N, C-alpha and C positions, 0 to 999 in steps of 0.2 A: 503492499499500499505505500509506502514511503518513496519507493521509486516512481509510482504512478502520482504520487503528489508532485514530486520535483519535476517530472516530465510536464505535466499540466500547468504548473508554473511557468516553466521553460518557453512553453508554447505561448502561454497567454503575454509574457513578456514580447516574446518575438514579432507575435502579431501587432501588440502595442508599437514596436519600434516602425515595423515596416507599414503603419498606418500612420506614422507620424506623430504618435501620442506618447506622450510622456507624464507620470506621475509626478507632480512637484511636492506634494504633501499630502498626510492622510492624518486626520485628528478627530477624536471623538469629543461629541458635544452633548450634553443635556438634554438639549432640545430637538436636534437634528439627527443625533446619532453619528453616524460615520460622514464626516465632510472630507471631500475627496478635491483636491486642487489639480487640475488636468490643464495640461499646454497640448494643443492639436495645430495643424496645419490647417486645417478647414475652418475652425471656430476660435482660435487664439487660447487665450487662458480663461478657466470658468470654474467655478466652484459647483461640484455637484451632492446630492442628498436623496435618498431614497429612489435612486435610480434617474432622476432627472436633474437638470442644469437649474440651479437656484441664481445665480449670479453671473454676469460675463457671458459670454459666446450666443447660444441662441436665444436664452433669456434675455438679453440684452437688445439683441435684434428685433425681438418681439414687441419691445417698447418702442423702437426706433420707429417702427411701422406707424404705430398710432400716432407719436409725435410729430411725424411728417403731416398728419391731418390738421395739427395747430401751429404749425409754421407760422402763421401770422398774429399768433397772440403775443401778447406781452405779458408775461408773468413776473410779478414782483416777489412772490412769496410761495414756496413750494413746501408741502408736507407730504412725506414719503412714510407709509404704515406698511413696514417690512423692507427696511433697509438692505438687507442681507449684505452682500460684500460690495455693495454702492454702484452697481450697474446702471439703475436708473438715476441716482446721484448725478454719474458722470454724463449722462446723456442730458439732464436738464441743464448742467452747468454749461456743455456744449451748446444747445440750443438757446440757452435765455442766460447767459454770462453773469446779468447784472441780479438773477433772482437770489433770494436768500434762502437756503435749503434747510430743513429740520428734518431728520430721519429717524423713525422709532423703530427698532429692534428688540425682540427678546433675547437673541443669542449673541451674547459678546465673542465666542468664539468665532463666528461668522465675520463678523464686523472687523476682527482682528486679521483675519484671513485677507478680507478685502484691503485692510491698510497695507499689508504685507505684499498681496501678489496682484491685486487688482487697480492699485494705485489710489485707492479711496482717500489717503492720508494727504494727496496732493491737491484737493479740491475743498472748499470750505463748507463743512455741513457742521451743524449742530446735532449730534447724536445723543439720542434717549435712551438708555439701554431699559427695557421691561416691557410689561403686557403692553400690546397697543391699545386695548379698549382702554385700560386704566390711564395710561397716559395721555390719550386722546382727551378724556374726561377733564384731565388736569389742564389742558390746554383752553379747554372750554371754560373753566373756570379762572384761568388767567386772562379772557378776552381775547384771545389769538385767532387771528383769521388769515386764511390762505387762499391765494387765487386759485391754485391746482392742488388738487390732493391725489397721490398715487396709492392704489390700495393694492399689493401683491403679498399677502399673508400666507402663503403656502408652507407649510412643514413637508417636506418631500412631496408628495403628491396628495395631502390633506389640506383641504381648505377647512380651516375649525369653524365651528356653527356659530361662534359667538359672533363671526364676523359677517354673519348672514342676517343676524338679528334687528329688529328695529330698534333696538337700543342704540346698537352700533351706528348704523346709518342716521339715525336721529342726531347723534353726536356730530357725525362728519358734515351733515348738514349746516349745524350750527357753526362749524369751523369755517365753513365757506363765505367767501365775501360775498356781495351782491350777485355778481357776473362771475363768480366763481364755477370751477369744472373739477369734476371727481372723475377718476378711471377706475375701473376695477377691471384686475386681469382674472382671469378663469381658464382652467384647461376645458378641452373640448374634443374629446375622443371617447369611443365606448360608453360606459356608464357616466361618465363626466358630461357628456352631452344634455343629458335630461337634468343633471344637476345644475348646469351653467344656466338653462332655459327657465327653470323654476326659480333662480334667482332673479333672471330678468324679469320676471312677472312681479317681483317683489319691488324692484328699484324702479320701476315705471310708475308704480303708485305713489312714489316720493318725489320723482322729477319729471318735470314737464316735457322734458326730451332728452332722449335716450339714442344715440349712436352707435352702431356695431362696426368693428374691424375684426377680420378674422386671419391671423397671421399664424402660419405653420399649425400646430393641433392646439390652438389657444383661441379665445374669443375674449375681446376687450370690448366693454361697456363706457362709453364716455356720457356721462351724465352733466347736462347743461342745468346750473342753477339759475330759476328766473330768467332775466332777458340775455344771458349770456351766449346766446348761438351769434 
């Protein structure tokens, strides 16, 4: 069995080499389990958990697609609920360099990996470590307002139920400026399709206008507050 294990490990490493794939780091997180930093020819450096990319790589490209539809907007304040390794923050900084960015993330390990491997530490982000719902409530209490809110709270392939709750959605709405926009990222394949469409029904009851963008195996809901279209 030991010989077989060593052979399989060798084959795996050989396949990674031939595919231009390199494992830069692998660490345990109390929230995301095993986090793997991968460098690939196709997708660059990205952080994976639960079999999918959490930050950088294709996850960053997904947000790049929806940000193109907002290119004419002038966002001055941006909140990211689910900062991760900082892929969204980097895109915000690139598209709206004057915007002040606040990021909420429950997992300090993935933030540190973002600082080390994805360049998160090279941009100005006010990082709040803790639960996304609780910290959002605290921002409401401080009368904070944001022109753009990005919600990407997946842990692996799981979207925590509390971020679908009316309580959380009402908190997010209170954090928006009069003409603010909130974007929700949801997975969109197999059983995830029905989950995403059920979520769409909920947010359509709250926001007067919801636009849909479907990049890769995801669906993005861009929700406009009042007259922000």
